[in-house]
All heavy atoms as TSV, in Angstrom:
chain	resi	resn	atom	element	x	y	z
A	1	MET	N	N	22.273	-13.524	0.082
A	1	MET	CA	C	21.978	-12.130	-0.194
A	1	MET	C	C	20.572	-11.969	-0.776
A	1	MET	O	O	19.865	-11.045	-0.418
A	1	MET	CB	C	23.041	-11.594	-1.166
A	1	MET	CG	C	22.981	-10.107	-1.354
A	1	MET	SD	S	23.380	-9.287	0.183
A	1	MET	CE	C	23.312	-7.614	-0.330
A	2	GLU	N	N	20.206	-12.886	-1.683
A	2	GLU	CA	C	18.869	-12.819	-2.270
A	2	GLU	C	C	17.794	-13.027	-1.205
A	2	GLU	O	O	16.754	-12.371	-1.238
A	2	GLU	CB	C	18.716	-13.879	-3.373
A	2	GLU	CG	C	19.577	-13.614	-4.589
A	2	GLU	CD	C	19.122	-12.386	-5.351
A	2	GLU	OE1	O	17.909	-12.144	-5.415
A	2	GLU	OE2	O	19.989	-11.673	-5.857
A	3	SER	N	N	18.071	-13.928	-0.276
A	3	SER	CA	C	17.119	-14.187	0.795
A	3	SER	C	C	16.933	-12.952	1.672
A	3	SER	O	O	15.817	-12.643	2.093
A	3	SER	CB	C	17.604	-15.357	1.638
A	3	SER	OG	O	16.761	-15.548	2.739
A	4	LEU	N	N	18.009	-12.242	1.930
A	4	LEU	CA	C	17.931	-11.030	2.741
A	4	LEU	C	C	17.123	-9.955	2.038
A	4	LEU	O	O	16.295	-9.276	2.660
A	4	LEU	CB	C	19.345	-10.523	3.044
A	4	LEU	CG	C	19.444	-9.275	3.914
A	4	LEU	CD1	C	18.827	-9.532	5.281
A	4	LEU	CD2	C	20.877	-8.853	4.061
A	5	LYS	N	N	17.312	-9.809	0.725
A	5	LYS	CA	C	16.542	-8.822	-0.040
A	5	LYS	C	C	15.058	-9.158	-0.016
A	5	LYS	O	O	14.218	-8.280	0.142
A	5	LYS	CB	C	17.021	-8.780	-1.493
A	5	LYS	CG	C	18.324	-8.067	-1.710
A	5	LYS	CD	C	18.635	-8.037	-3.204
A	5	LYS	CE	C	19.984	-7.445	-3.501
A	5	LYS	NZ	N	20.276	-7.464	-4.940
A	6	MET	N	N	14.747	-10.422	-0.166
A	6	MET	CA	C	13.349	-10.844	-0.182
A	6	MET	C	C	12.699	-10.626	1.177
A	6	MET	O	O	11.573	-10.153	1.256
A	6	MET	CB	C	13.267	-12.320	-0.579
A	6	MET	CG	C	11.881	-12.769	-0.868
A	6	MET	SD	S	11.229	-11.849	-2.259
A	6	MET	CE	C	9.932	-12.920	-2.745
A	7	ARG	N	N	13.414	-10.962	2.238
A	7	ARG	CA	C	12.868	-10.739	3.584
A	7	ARG	C	C	12.652	-9.248	3.850
A	7	ARG	O	O	11.653	-8.863	4.446
A	7	ARG	CB	C	13.801	-11.312	4.637
A	7	ARG	CG	C	13.749	-12.799	4.728
A	7	ARG	CD	C	14.623	-13.303	5.842
A	7	ARG	NE	N	14.624	-14.757	5.867
A	7	ARG	CZ	C	15.282	-15.462	6.750
A	7	ARG	NH1	N	16.000	-14.861	7.672
A	7	ARG	NH2	N	15.224	-16.775	6.703
A	8	ALA	N	N	13.582	-8.408	3.416
A	8	ALA	CA	C	13.434	-6.964	3.601
A	8	ALA	C	C	12.237	-6.442	2.821
A	8	ALA	O	O	11.463	-5.622	3.324
A	8	ALA	CB	C	14.711	-6.242	3.174
A	9	LEU	N	N	12.058	-6.915	1.602
A	9	LEU	CA	C	10.926	-6.483	0.784
A	9	LEU	C	C	9.604	-6.899	1.422
A	9	LEU	O	O	8.663	-6.106	1.480
A	9	LEU	CB	C	11.043	-7.064	-0.626
A	9	LEU	CG	C	9.943	-6.671	-1.598
A	9	LEU	CD1	C	9.995	-5.173	-1.873
A	9	LEU	CD2	C	10.080	-7.439	-2.891
A	10	VAL	N	N	9.535	-8.112	1.924
A	10	VAL	CA	C	8.315	-8.584	2.577
A	10	VAL	C	C	8.043	-7.790	3.840
A	10	VAL	O	O	6.904	-7.386	4.102
A	10	VAL	CB	C	8.408	-10.098	2.880
A	10	VAL	CG1	C	7.279	-10.551	3.780
A	10	VAL	CG2	C	8.407	-10.883	1.587
A	11	ALA	N	N	9.071	-7.506	4.623
A	11	ALA	CA	C	8.890	-6.741	5.858
A	11	ALA	C	C	8.407	-5.323	5.562
A	11	ALA	O	O	7.497	-4.819	6.229
A	11	ALA	CB	C	10.199	-6.701	6.638
A	12	ILE	N	N	8.988	-4.689	4.566
A	12	ILE	CA	C	8.568	-3.333	4.202
A	12	ILE	C	C	7.133	-3.341	3.682
A	12	ILE	O	O	6.331	-2.462	4.015
A	12	ILE	CB	C	9.543	-2.728	3.168
A	12	ILE	CG1	C	10.888	-2.451	3.829
A	12	ILE	CG2	C	8.979	-1.462	2.549
A	12	ILE	CD1	C	11.990	-2.091	2.861
A	13	THR	N	N	6.798	-4.345	2.878
A	13	THR	CA	C	5.439	-4.452	2.356
A	13	THR	C	C	4.423	-4.601	3.486
A	13	THR	O	O	3.389	-3.936	3.484
A	13	THR	CB	C	5.333	-5.657	1.402
A	13	THR	OG1	O	6.298	-5.505	0.361
A	13	THR	CG2	C	3.956	-5.765	0.793
A	14	VAL	N	N	4.730	-5.438	4.451
A	14	VAL	CA	C	3.825	-5.637	5.579
A	14	VAL	C	C	3.676	-4.354	6.392
A	14	VAL	O	O	2.566	-3.990	6.789
A	14	VAL	CB	C	4.317	-6.802	6.460
A	14	VAL	CG1	C	3.563	-6.861	7.780
A	14	VAL	CG2	C	4.188	-8.111	5.712
A	15	MET	N	N	4.769	-3.641	6.627
A	15	MET	CA	C	4.692	-2.402	7.405
A	15	MET	C	C	3.869	-1.339	6.693
A	15	MET	O	O	3.057	-0.650	7.316
A	15	MET	CB	C	6.096	-1.874	7.700
A	15	MET	CG	C	6.835	-2.681	8.737
A	15	MET	SD	S	8.375	-1.946	9.276
A	15	MET	CE	C	9.350	-2.034	7.801
A	16	VAL	N	N	4.054	-1.199	5.388
A	16	VAL	CA	C	3.294	-0.195	4.636
A	16	VAL	C	C	1.816	-0.561	4.601
A	16	VAL	O	O	0.951	0.317	4.752
A	16	VAL	CB	C	3.874	-0.038	3.216
A	16	VAL	CG1	C	2.963	0.795	2.338
A	16	VAL	CG2	C	5.251	0.587	3.283
A	17	MET	N	N	1.511	-1.828	4.419
A	17	MET	CA	C	0.112	-2.251	4.400
A	17	MET	C	C	-0.549	-2.005	5.762
A	17	MET	O	O	-1.689	-1.559	5.832
A	17	MET	CB	C	0.014	-3.737	4.035
A	17	MET	CG	C	0.385	-4.028	2.613
A	17	MET	SD	S	-0.791	-3.427	1.427
A	17	MET	CE	C	-2.008	-4.704	1.530
A	18	ALA	N	N	0.162	-2.282	6.834
A	18	ALA	CA	C	-0.383	-2.051	8.172
A	18	ALA	C	C	-0.612	-0.565	8.418
A	18	ALA	O	O	-1.641	-0.160	8.958
A	18	ALA	CB	C	0.555	-2.635	9.229
A	19	ALA	N	N	0.343	0.259	8.001
A	19	ALA	CA	C	0.208	1.700	8.205
A	19	ALA	C	C	-0.939	2.258	7.370
A	19	ALA	O	O	-1.687	3.119	7.839
A	19	ALA	CB	C	1.515	2.396	7.838
A	20	SER	N	N	-1.109	1.778	6.157
A	20	SER	CA	C	-2.190	2.299	5.327
A	20	SER	C	C	-3.550	1.851	5.840
A	20	SER	O	O	-4.527	2.582	5.714
A	20	SER	CB	C	-1.998	1.887	3.869
A	20	SER	OG	O	-2.192	0.508	3.715
A	21	SER	N	N	-3.637	0.674	6.422
A	21	SER	CA	C	-4.928	0.235	6.947
A	21	SER	C	C	-5.314	1.034	8.193
A	21	SER	O	O	-6.489	1.341	8.390
A	21	SER	CB	C	-4.901	-1.261	7.268
A	21	SER	OG	O	-4.078	-1.514	8.380
A	22	ILE	N	N	-4.355	1.382	9.015
A	22	ILE	CA	C	-4.642	2.214	10.189
A	22	ILE	C	C	-5.073	3.601	9.752
A	22	ILE	O	O	-6.034	4.161	10.268
A	22	ILE	CB	C	-3.405	2.293	11.107
A	22	ILE	CG1	C	-3.152	0.941	11.757
A	22	ILE	CG2	C	-3.600	3.356	12.189
A	22	ILE	CD1	C	-1.835	0.859	12.502
A	23	GLN	N	N	-4.407	4.159	8.782
A	23	GLN	CA	C	-4.733	5.494	8.298
A	23	GLN	C	C	-6.135	5.523	7.699
A	23	GLN	O	O	-6.895	6.450	7.946
A	23	GLN	CB	C	-3.721	5.930	7.242
A	23	GLN	CG	C	-4.032	7.296	6.653
A	23	GLN	CD	C	-3.159	7.611	5.461
A	23	GLN	OE1	O	-2.445	6.757	4.971
A	23	GLN	NE2	N	-3.243	8.822	4.987
A	24	ASN	N	N	-6.522	4.515	6.939
A	24	ASN	CA	C	-7.847	4.498	6.327
A	24	ASN	C	C	-8.952	4.392	7.360
A	24	ASN	O	O	-10.013	4.987	7.190
A	24	ASN	CB	C	-7.952	3.339	5.327
A	24	ASN	CG	C	-7.170	3.617	4.069
A	24	ASN	OD1	O	-6.842	4.759	3.778
A	24	ASN	ND2	N	-6.876	2.571	3.324
A	25	ASN	N	N	-8.735	3.643	8.441
A	25	ASN	CA	C	-9.759	3.521	9.468
A	25	ASN	C	C	-9.993	4.848	10.180
A	25	ASN	O	O	-11.120	5.197	10.471
A	25	ASN	CB	C	-9.368	2.457	10.483
A	25	ASN	CG	C	-9.483	1.062	9.914
A	25	ASN	OD1	O	-10.179	0.849	8.938
A	25	ASN	ND2	N	-8.790	0.116	10.533
A	26	VAL	N	N	-8.944	5.585	10.464
A	26	VAL	CA	C	-9.088	6.873	11.126
A	26	VAL	C	C	-9.748	7.872	10.190
A	26	VAL	O	O	-10.648	8.601	10.574
A	26	VAL	CB	C	-7.704	7.392	11.599
A	26	VAL	CG1	C	-7.814	8.808	12.114
A	26	VAL	CG2	C	-7.153	6.481	12.674
A	27	ALA	N	N	-9.309	7.904	8.947
A	27	ALA	CA	C	-9.878	8.850	7.986
A	27	ALA	C	C	-11.340	8.532	7.710
A	27	ALA	O	O	-12.152	9.429	7.511
A	27	ALA	CB	C	-9.071	8.828	6.694
A	28	ALA	N	N	-11.713	7.264	7.702
A	28	ALA	CA	C	-13.090	6.891	7.420
A	28	ALA	C	C	-14.034	7.352	8.532
A	28	ALA	O	O	-15.190	7.656	8.270
A	28	ALA	CB	C	-13.189	5.385	7.232
A	29	ALA	N	N	-13.556	7.413	9.744
A	29	ALA	CA	C	-14.405	7.843	10.852
A	29	ALA	C	C	-14.665	9.346	10.799
A	29	ALA	O	O	-15.726	9.806	11.221
A	29	ALA	CB	C	-13.753	7.471	12.175
A	30	ASP	N	N	-13.724	10.121	10.278
A	30	ASP	CA	C	-13.842	11.569	10.291
A	30	ASP	C	C	-14.413	12.156	9.005
A	30	ASP	O	O	-15.003	13.224	9.022
A	30	ASP	CB	C	-12.469	12.209	10.541
A	30	ASP	CG	C	-11.925	11.835	11.912
A	30	ASP	OD1	O	-12.747	11.526	12.790
A	30	ASP	OD2	O	-10.695	11.853	12.080
A	31	ALA	N	N	-14.236	11.480	7.898
A	31	ALA	CA	C	-14.619	12.043	6.609
A	31	ALA	C	C	-15.937	11.441	6.122
A	31	ALA	O	O	-16.266	10.312	6.452
A	31	ALA	CB	C	-13.528	11.760	5.584
A	32	PRO	N	N	-16.676	12.196	5.328
A	32	PRO	CA	C	-17.896	11.630	4.744
A	32	PRO	C	C	-17.547	10.599	3.671
A	32	PRO	O	O	-16.450	10.598	3.129
A	32	PRO	CB	C	-18.586	12.837	4.122
A	32	PRO	CG	C	-17.499	13.820	3.884
A	32	PRO	CD	C	-16.492	13.587	4.972
A	33	ALA	N	N	-18.460	9.742	3.369
A	33	ALA	CA	C	-18.225	8.704	2.370
A	33	ALA	C	C	-18.110	9.321	0.977
A	33	ALA	O	O	-18.856	10.234	0.645
A	33	ALA	CB	C	-19.360	7.698	2.401
A	34	PRO	N	N	-17.175	8.835	0.159
A	34	PRO	CA	C	-17.074	9.355	-1.200
A	34	PRO	C	C	-18.246	8.874	-2.050
A	34	PRO	O	O	-18.875	7.866	-1.747
A	34	PRO	CB	C	-15.756	8.767	-1.710
A	34	PRO	CG	C	-15.537	7.568	-0.877
A	34	PRO	CD	C	-16.154	7.859	0.456
A	35	SER	N	N	-18.535	9.595	-3.093
A	35	SER	CA	C	-19.629	9.192	-3.973
A	35	SER	C	C	-19.248	7.908	-4.711
A	35	SER	O	O	-18.066	7.603	-4.858
A	35	SER	CB	C	-19.925	10.310	-4.975
A	35	SER	OG	O	-18.849	10.438	-5.873
A	36	PRO	N	N	-20.218	7.164	-5.195
A	36	PRO	CA	C	-19.907	5.909	-5.894
A	36	PRO	C	C	-19.065	6.094	-7.154
A	36	PRO	O	O	-18.401	5.169	-7.587
A	36	PRO	CB	C	-21.285	5.346	-6.249
A	36	PRO	CG	C	-22.229	6.004	-5.325
A	36	PRO	CD	C	-21.635	7.339	-5.004
A	37	THR	N	N	-19.077	7.283	-7.726
A	37	THR	CA	C	-18.298	7.504	-8.947
A	37	THR	C	C	-16.864	7.910	-8.642
A	37	THR	O	O	-16.058	8.062	-9.547
A	37	THR	CB	C	-18.947	8.603	-9.803
A	37	THR	OG1	O	-19.018	9.810	-9.032
A	37	THR	CG2	C	-20.340	8.192	-10.242
A	38	SER	N	N	-16.531	8.091	-7.376
A	38	SER	CA	C	-15.199	8.536	-6.985
A	38	SER	C	C	-14.224	7.365	-6.936
A	38	SER	O	O	-14.575	6.275	-6.512
A	38	SER	CB	C	-15.253	9.211	-5.619
A	38	SER	OG	O	-13.958	9.512	-5.182
A	39	ASP	N	N	-12.973	7.611	-7.345
A	39	ASP	CA	C	-11.918	6.600	-7.279
A	39	ASP	C	C	-11.082	6.740	-6.015
A	39	ASP	O	O	-10.032	6.133	-5.895
A	39	ASP	CB	C	-10.958	6.731	-8.451
A	39	ASP	CG	C	-11.581	6.374	-9.764
A	39	ASP	OD1	O	-12.786	6.123	-9.790
A	39	ASP	OD2	O	-10.850	6.360	-10.753
A	40	ALA	N	N	-11.502	7.535	-5.068
A	40	ALA	CA	C	-10.672	7.874	-3.915
A	40	ALA	C	C	-10.221	6.639	-3.133
A	40	ALA	O	O	-9.095	6.595	-2.666
A	40	ALA	CB	C	-11.428	8.818	-2.988
A	41	THR	N	N	-11.069	5.641	-3.012
A	41	THR	CA	C	-10.693	4.480	-2.212
A	41	THR	C	C	-9.772	3.536	-2.955
A	41	THR	O	O	-9.081	2.729	-2.340
A	41	THR	CB	C	-11.938	3.702	-1.755
A	41	THR	OG1	O	-12.682	3.320	-2.908
A	41	THR	CG2	C	-12.808	4.549	-0.852
A	42	SER	N	N	-9.740	3.579	-4.273
A	42	SER	CA	C	-8.898	2.653	-5.029
A	42	SER	C	C	-7.560	3.260	-5.430
A	42	SER	O	O	-6.720	2.578	-5.986
A	42	SER	CB	C	-9.636	2.163	-6.276
A	42	SER	OG	O	-9.889	3.252	-7.130
A	43	PHE	N	N	-7.342	4.536	-5.166
A	43	PHE	CA	C	-6.111	5.196	-5.607
A	43	PHE	C	C	-4.890	4.710	-4.835
A	43	PHE	O	O	-3.884	4.353	-5.427
A	43	PHE	CB	C	-6.258	6.719	-5.460
A	43	PHE	CG	C	-5.032	7.467	-5.880
A	43	PHE	CD1	C	-4.688	7.553	-7.215
A	43	PHE	CD2	C	-4.217	8.069	-4.941
A	43	PHE	CE1	C	-3.555	8.238	-7.619
A	43	PHE	CE2	C	-3.079	8.752	-5.335
A	43	PHE	CZ	C	-2.752	8.842	-6.673
A	44	VAL	N	N	-4.961	4.669	-3.505
A	44	VAL	CA	C	-3.804	4.294	-2.684
A	44	VAL	C	C	-3.373	2.845	-2.941
A	44	VAL	O	O	-2.183	2.601	-3.166
A	44	VAL	CB	C	-4.092	4.541	-1.188
A	44	VAL	CG1	C	-2.972	3.997	-0.322
A	44	VAL	CG2	C	-4.274	6.029	-0.939
A	45	PRO	N	N	-4.277	1.872	-2.956
A	45	PRO	CA	C	-3.823	0.504	-3.250
A	45	PRO	C	C	-3.222	0.357	-4.647
A	45	PRO	O	O	-2.271	-0.405	-4.832
A	45	PRO	CB	C	-5.093	-0.333	-3.119
A	45	PRO	CG	C	-5.982	0.462	-2.241
A	45	PRO	CD	C	-5.674	1.887	-2.538
A	46	ALA	N	N	-3.756	1.089	-5.621
A	46	ALA	CA	C	-3.219	0.990	-6.982
A	46	ALA	C	C	-1.799	1.549	-7.047
A	46	ALA	O	O	-0.921	0.962	-7.680
A	46	ALA	CB	C	-4.124	1.738	-7.953
A	47	VAL	N	N	-1.564	2.671	-6.389
A	47	VAL	CA	C	-0.224	3.259	-6.363
A	47	VAL	C	C	0.733	2.335	-5.623
A	47	VAL	O	O	1.863	2.102	-6.064
A	47	VAL	CB	C	-0.252	4.657	-5.706
A	47	VAL	CG1	C	1.148	5.172	-5.446
A	47	VAL	CG2	C	-1.009	5.631	-6.588
A	48	PHE	N	N	0.290	1.777	-4.513
A	48	PHE	CA	C	1.141	0.874	-3.740
A	48	PHE	C	C	1.507	-0.367	-4.555
A	48	PHE	O	O	2.659	-0.799	-4.552
A	48	PHE	CB	C	0.432	0.475	-2.433
A	48	PHE	CG	C	1.204	-0.505	-1.627
A	48	PHE	CD1	C	2.372	-0.121	-0.983
A	48	PHE	CD2	C	0.799	-1.822	-1.535
A	48	PHE	CE1	C	3.107	-1.036	-0.249
A	48	PHE	CE2	C	1.522	-2.735	-0.807
A	48	PHE	CZ	C	2.668	-2.340	-0.164
A	49	ALA	N	N	0.536	-0.941	-5.260
A	49	ALA	CA	C	0.807	-2.120	-6.077
A	49	ALA	C	C	1.786	-1.802	-7.202
A	49	ALA	O	O	2.681	-2.589	-7.509
A	49	ALA	CB	C	-0.493	-2.672	-6.643
A	50	SER	N	N	1.643	-0.622	-7.801
A	50	SER	CA	C	2.549	-0.232	-8.881
A	50	SER	C	C	3.976	-0.052	-8.370
A	50	SER	O	O	4.936	-0.512	-8.998
A	50	SER	CB	C	2.072	1.070	-9.514
A	50	SER	OG	O	0.817	0.907	-10.092
A	51	LEU	N	N	4.120	0.612	-7.232
A	51	LEU	CA	C	5.453	0.826	-6.675
A	51	LEU	C	C	6.084	-0.493	-6.221
A	51	LEU	O	O	7.291	-0.691	-6.393
A	51	LEU	CB	C	5.394	1.815	-5.521
A	51	LEU	CG	C	5.079	3.259	-5.904
A	51	LEU	CD1	C	4.958	4.124	-4.660
A	51	LEU	CD2	C	6.160	3.808	-6.829
A	52	THR	N	N	5.290	-1.380	-5.670
A	52	THR	CA	C	5.805	-2.686	-5.253
A	52	THR	C	C	6.324	-3.473	-6.457
A	52	THR	O	O	7.403	-4.066	-6.401
A	52	THR	CB	C	4.707	-3.486	-4.525
A	52	THR	OG1	O	4.265	-2.730	-3.399
A	52	THR	CG2	C	5.234	-4.825	-4.061
A	53	ALA	N	N	5.560	-3.453	-7.539
A	53	ALA	CA	C	5.987	-4.158	-8.749
A	53	ALA	C	C	7.277	-3.539	-9.320
A	53	ALA	O	O	8.172	-4.248	-9.766
A	53	ALA	CB	C	4.883	-4.119	-9.798
A	54	LEU	N	N	7.368	-2.226	-9.269
A	54	LEU	CA	C	8.558	-1.542	-9.768
A	54	LEU	C	C	9.790	-1.905	-8.934
A	54	LEU	O	O	10.847	-2.246	-9.468
A	54	LEU	CB	C	8.353	-0.035	-9.750
A	54	LEU	CG	C	9.502	0.830	-10.253
A	54	LEU	CD1	C	9.730	0.569	-11.739
A	54	LEU	CD2	C	9.208	2.287	-10.013
A	55	VAL	N	N	9.673	-1.855	-7.614
A	55	VAL	CA	C	10.786	-2.184	-6.723
A	55	VAL	C	C	11.181	-3.653	-6.893
A	55	VAL	O	O	12.363	-3.987	-6.956
A	55	VAL	CB	C	10.417	-1.880	-5.259
A	55	VAL	CG1	C	11.431	-2.479	-4.305
A	55	VAL	CG2	C	10.325	-0.378	-5.061
A	56	PHE	N	N	10.183	-4.527	-6.986
A	56	PHE	CA	C	10.468	-5.948	-7.157
A	56	PHE	C	C	11.228	-6.189	-8.472
A	56	PHE	O	O	12.175	-6.967	-8.510
A	56	PHE	CB	C	9.157	-6.728	-7.154
A	56	PHE	CG	C	9.344	-8.212	-7.126
A	56	PHE	CD1	C	9.702	-8.858	-5.958
A	56	PHE	CD2	C	9.155	-8.966	-8.266
A	56	PHE	CE1	C	9.884	-10.222	-5.936
A	56	PHE	CE2	C	9.325	-10.333	-8.254
A	56	PHE	CZ	C	9.680	-10.961	-7.071
A	57	GLY	N	N	10.834	-5.488	-9.525
A	57	GLY	CA	C	11.515	-5.619	-10.801
A	57	GLY	C	C	12.934	-5.100	-10.765
A	57	GLY	O	O	13.830	-5.656	-11.396
A	58	LEU	N	N	13.166	-4.037	-10.038
A	58	LEU	CA	C	14.503	-3.467	-9.956
A	58	LEU	C	C	15.437	-4.328	-9.095
A	58	LEU	O	O	16.628	-4.425	-9.391
A	58	LEU	CB	C	14.447	-2.048	-9.398
A	58	LEU	CG	C	13.829	-0.993	-10.318
A	58	LEU	CD1	C	13.701	0.333	-9.581
A	58	LEU	CD2	C	14.652	-0.830	-11.568
A	59	LEU	N	N	14.915	-4.931	-8.041
A	59	LEU	CA	C	15.750	-5.724	-7.148
A	59	LEU	C	C	16.066	-7.107	-7.724
A	59	LEU	O	O	17.119	-7.657	-7.474
A	59	LEU	CB	C	15.070	-5.881	-5.777
A	59	LEU	CG	C	15.022	-4.624	-4.924
A	59	LEU	CD1	C	14.268	-4.908	-3.633
A	59	LEU	CD2	C	16.409	-4.115	-4.609
A	60	PHE	N	N	15.126	-7.678	-8.453
A	60	PHE	CA	C	15.313	-9.061	-8.912
A	60	PHE	C	C	15.297	-9.062	-10.392
A	60	PHE	O	O	14.837	-9.565	-11.184
A	60	PHE	CB	C	14.257	-9.975	-8.311
A	60	PHE	CG	C	14.223	-9.909	-6.810
A	60	PHE	CD1	C	13.218	-9.254	-6.155
A	60	PHE	CD2	C	15.245	-10.460	-6.068
A	60	PHE	CE1	C	13.187	-9.183	-4.771
A	60	PHE	CE2	C	15.222	-10.397	-4.687
A	60	PHE	CZ	C	14.190	-9.759	-4.048
């Protein structure tokens, strides 16, 4: 059962990472570059890392 949970978590993590990388490439082509003082590019990975840590803590 633990192995199944771990495989599901890894699969979901890979799918979300793939989807977010595709979305960023499309958005980068259409939108102007953010200013150097903007946190816009670091917001999505930080939220994803926080949610991953939370889910991992709840499951295991």
